N, C-alpha and C positions, 0 to 999 in steps of 0.2 A: 408532517416531514420538520422535522427540529431543524432551527434556522438558530445562525448564533449572529450577535454583533462584533466580537472582536475574535482574534486570533488567540487562541488561550496561554501561551505564552509558552518559556521553556523551562522542561522540566529541568531539574538537581543531576546529574552527569551519575550519581546512586539510583536515580531512579527509570536510567536511561538505561541503565547497563542491565546484560541479563535477559535481555524480555525475545518471546518467542511469542508473536501471531500466530495463531488459530483460528482458519475460520472455515465451519461446518457445510456443505454444500449438501443437495440430496447426492452427487456423484462420489463424496468422501468428502476427507480433510485434507487442509493444506495447514503446513504449520512454516511459520517465516519468522527468519529469523531478523529480530530488528541490529539495523546498525546506528548504536548514538552518535559516533561521530556525525552523521547528519544528525543536528539539535534539535532545529526547528522543527526539520519534515516527521522523525521520527516523534517529538513530541508528541505532536499535529493526530498523527494515528495512535498513537496509546492514546493520549485523552478525549478522541471520534469515540476510538473503541470501546471507550468503560466508559463513554454516556452512551452505548448503545446506542451510538448515531448509524452506522453500520449494518446493523439487523435486518435484516428483510429486505434491504439493496442487491440488486442488480448486478449482473456481470454486464454490459451495453454492448458492450462491441469487443468482437474475436479477430482478428486477423489470424490465419494461419498461417504459419514460421515464421511470425512477427510476435505479435501481443494478441492478452487478454486487456479487457480494460474494465475497471467497474468503481463505486465508489459512489456514485453520482445518484441523488435520492430522487431524483427525478427521471431516469433510464435513461432517456435523451443524448447524453453527453454535454450538454450545457447548462449543468446545477453542480450542484454545489453547498459549501455547510455557512456559505452571508459574507463569507469574509475572505479573504484573499493574505501570502504571506511572502516570501524573498524566496528567489531559488538560493542556492548551498553548492558552493563545485562539488566539481564532479570529479571523482581521483581514480572511477573506476571503470569497466567496460561494459559496456551494455550486452550481457551470456544470458546463455539460457539460464533460469531459474530468477536472473533480476527483478526487483520490486522498486517501482522507482513512480513521482509522481509526475499525473498527464498537467497538460497548462493549456492555457491560449497563447502564451507570448510569458517574455518577461516576467517574471514576479507576479505570478498568475495563479501559483499554488493556492487549494483546496482540499477536497477530501475525494478527490479523483486519482487513481494511480492505476499502475500498467504494471502484468508480470512477463519477463519475456518468453517468448516460445523458442527460441533458438540464436542462436550469436548474432549480435548485427555489431561490429565497432566501427563501425560508419557511419552511425547515428553520432550525430554532434550533442556535446556537452551540455545540454537543455535540459536536462530532466532530472532532476536527484534521486538520486539511486539511498537509499533509502533501508532496503533489506535483500534478504535472498530466499528463498525457497528450503528446504531443511528436507521436509519428506512431501508428500502431495505432488511430485509435477505432473503424473501419471493422470491426477485428477485435473489438475491446469491443462492438459493437454485434451478433456474429454467434454472441456466445458463449451456452453454455447449462446449465444447470445438472448437474455432474460436467463437463465441458470440465477439463482438466488442463493447470495448470505443468507443462512438461517441466521448463527449466532456466534460473531464473531468474539473474540475474547482475547486479554494477556495474560499469560505465563512469564514466570521465569525458570530458568534455563539453571537446571543446578549442576552447580560445577566445584566437581569432586576434587576434593586435595587431596596431596600422599599418605 
């Protein structure tokens, strides 16, 4: 299990824009658009992914109609990368497909994240939103506790010009 001493730092705007995280599981592939405006959470997720942190990590929590949660290298809901970082303002609703940082209180973000299974506008804005599922919500809907992220990669979104 990889552990780190410090938050890896914020990437440049150019290195945050047009990124998609691709999570491969035995049930299928999930593509997540990364929101560059969540600079800390997006930078953290991209850098952990590029370091292979999420490869082989499980989804350890499934709450039907609510969330699927993963990113804990211990698989218990209590693990993380070895550091914590600050919350960022939440400016979007917690709707189906939204991806946000899981935490255990203010400014305790690490490596755990969740994917919304349904719309929950009543959720308090204390979980930093850093992405949205572009493809594969049917895969997310089938995930169960213990399902493995076999490989997670970061890819560029190609923006075709006129």
